[in-house]
N, C-alpha and C positions, 0 to 999 in steps of 0.2 A: 475977883473973877477967877474961877477955877479952870485949869486947862488940863487936858490929858497928855501925859508924856509916856512914850513907850520906852521901857527899859529892857534891853537885851542882855542875855548872858550866854556866852559860848563855853562849852566844856569840851575838853579834848579827851579822847579815849584812844589808847594805844590799840591799833588795828591788829597787829600781829608782830611777832618777834621771832626771827630765825637765826640760827647759828651758821656763820660762814667762816671758812678757814682763810681769813684775810689779815693783812697787817693791821695792828691796832691804830697806828698813825700813818699819815701820808707824808713820805719823806722825799718823793720824787714823782715826776709825771707817770712813770711806769706803774707806781702803786695805784694812783688814781684810775688809770686805764684798766688795770686788773680788777679793781672793785667794780667798775662799770660792766665789764665783760662777765665777771663771775656772777653777779647778782642779776643783771638784766639781759645778758647775752646780746648786747648791742651789735656785736659784729655779725650776728645772724639775722638781724631785722631787715625786712624788705622796705621799710619806710623809715624816715628820719625820726629819731627819738632823742629827746633832751632830758638828761637827768642832772640832779644837783647833789653834790656831796657837801654837807655842812660840817665844818670843823671847829674845834674849840681853839683856844689860844695856843695849845701845844700841838696843833694839827692832828689831834685825835678825832676819829669819825663820831660825829654827834647824830647824823642821820643821812640817809640816802633816799632820794625820792625822784620818781618820774615827774617831770614838769609838763611836757607836751609831747604829742605824737602827730607827725605831719604826713607828708606824701613821700614819694621816692626821691624828691630833690629838695625839699625844704621842710622846716619845722617852725611853727609860729612861737616866738619868744616874748613872753610878757614880763617885763621887769617887776611888775606888781606880784605875779605868781612866784617868781624866783625869790624875792625878798620876803614875801609872806611865809614861805617855807623856811627860809634862813632864820627869820625871827622866831618861828615856832620851834625850831631846833636849837635856839639860843646860840646861834653861830657867831663865831668871831672872824671867820673867813669862809669863802665858798670856792668850789671848783665846779665849772660847768663841763659836762662831757656829753657830746652827741655823736652820732654815727653818720657815715656817708655810705649808703647802700651800694654805691658805684664801685667801691673799693679804692677810690682816689681820696687820699687824706688831705690833699691840698685845700687850705682854707679858701672859701669863696669870698667875694667882696661883701656879701651880706653876713658871713661869718665874722669878718673883721669889724664891720659896723655894729653888729650886736654886741661883740665883745667890748668895744668902746663904750657903748651905752650902758651896759651892765657895770663896767668898771667905774664909770662916772657916778652912777646911782649908788654903788657900793661905797665909794668914797664919801658921799654925803651922809650915808647911814652908818659909817664906821664899821662896815662889813665888807672888807676888800675882797675883790676877785683875785684869787691866787693863780689861776690858770684856766684855760679853756682848751680842752682836749678833744680831738676828733679821732674816732676809732672806726675800723672796718675790718673785713676779713684778711686784709693784708698787713695790719699792724695799727699803729697809732701815731699821732703827731700832736705835740704840745705847741699851741700858738705862742705861748710865752717864750719858748726856746727857738721856734722857727721864724717868728716875726718880731724881732726886738723893737718894740714901740715904747719910747720913753714915757714914764708915768702911767703906763697901762696896768701894770701888775706890781703888787708890793714886792720890794726887792728882798725882804727877809722871809719871804714865803717858801714854798716848796722848791 
């Protein structure tokens, strides 16, 4: 008995490539915040935007991509979208960066919960979350530095 089987093939096409005067590798939270602000101008956004910085084993930037765009007070975060992007970039580690249009960089309870979920998923996939950074027009905050939570971030990261 013969059956029909659908075979799918996905081809990736580089959409665009721009030159930015940025550090080649991320060595500290300031570097990651600067990348987010220089490329996406997150500090000027009126709604929350989440971007992902994908890094190789030496913390060199493999890709930077917008993951989601929300309202003035929240942005939906899908672990599936984050790790799909990380896998497509061949990432060895990731940094999430999102903005707070209010100007208050204090992490909300949902920010901490999302960080925990993404960190756990990253550990399962061997793509660790190195930091989660909140930016605004008043500066930035590294959740890794501000909220020391054991086993949340890789200790040898940025």
